[in-house]
C-alpha positions as CSV (number, residue, x, y, z in Angstrom):
1,M,-0.3,70.2,-23.7
2,Q,0.8,71.0,-20.2
3,I,-0.9,73.5,-18.0
4,I,1.1,75.1,-15.3
5,S,-0.8,76.6,-12.4
6,V,0.8,79.6,-10.7
7,P,-0.6,81.1,-7.5
8,T,-1.7,84.7,-7.9
9,V,-0.6,85.5,-4.3
10,F,2.6,84.1,-2.8
11,T,3.6,86.3,0.1
12,C,6.9,87.0,1.8
13,K,7.2,89.0,5.0
14,T,10.3,91.1,5.1
15,P,11.8,92.7,8.3
16,T,11.4,96.3,7.1
17,A,9.9,96.4,3.6
18,G,6.6,94.9,4.5
19,W,4.8,92.1,2.6
20,L,5.7,91.2,-1.0
21,N,3.8,89.2,-3.5
22,L,6.5,87.0,-5.0
23,A,4.1,85.6,-7.6
24,Q,4.5,88.9,-9.4
25,I,8.2,88.4,-10.0
26,R,9.5,88.0,-13.5
27,Q,13.2,87.7,-12.4
28,L,15.1,87.4,-9.1
29,Q,18.8,88.0,-8.8
30,F,20.5,87.4,-5.5
31,E,24.1,88.0,-4.3
32,E,25.2,87.2,-0.8
33,Y,28.8,88.4,-0.8
34,P,29.9,90.9,0.5
35,N,26.4,92.1,1.6
36,P,23.1,90.4,0.7
37,I,21.2,92.1,-2.2
38,A,18.1,90.9,-4.1
39,V,17.2,92.6,-7.3
40,I,13.6,91.9,-8.3
41,T,12.2,92.6,-11.8
42,W,8.5,92.7,-11.4
43,H,6.0,91.4,-14.0
44,N,5.6,95.0,-15.3
45,G,9.4,95.4,-15.9
46,E,10.1,97.6,-13.0
47,K,13.2,96.8,-10.9
48,Q,13.5,97.0,-7.1
49,N,16.5,96.4,-4.9
50,F,16.4,94.9,-1.4
51,F,19.4,94.8,0.9
52,G,20.5,92.9,4.1
53,E,17.8,91.1,6.1
54,N,15.1,92.0,3.5
55,A,17.2,90.4,0.7
56,T,17.8,87.3,2.9
57,A,14.1,86.9,3.7
58,I,13.1,87.1,0.1
59,M,15.7,84.5,-1.0
60,A,14.8,82.2,1.8
61,T,11.1,82.3,0.9
62,W,11.9,81.9,-2.8
63,L,14.1,78.8,-2.1
64,D,11.5,77.3,0.2
65,A,8.9,77.6,-2.5
66,A,11.2,76.0,-5.0
67,D,11.7,73.1,-2.7
68,R,8.0,72.6,-2.1
69,T,7.3,72.9,-5.9
70,S,10.0,70.3,-6.8
71,D,8.6,67.9,-4.1
72,Y,5.1,68.3,-5.5
73,R,6.3,67.5,-9.1
74,V,8.1,64.4,-8.0
75,K,5.2,63.1,-5.9
76,N,2.7,63.7,-8.7
77,R,4.5,62.3,-11.7
78,R,2.5,59.8,-13.7
């Protein structure tokens, strides 16, 4: 059995939309062309759209977390 630990708070500061808790995301869709847009489906099923700099900030934070998580998994393999 494998136990996966997920933080209950994983924050992202956006330029104009305030702070977001990315740990509550069920799905994230991102398109950069022609204008950045991030479509978030929250854990409760509600969808929210973010545009421009807000979308870019969300995606950058998401990718940074993915990089840190993959580094952690490689370093802690048995």
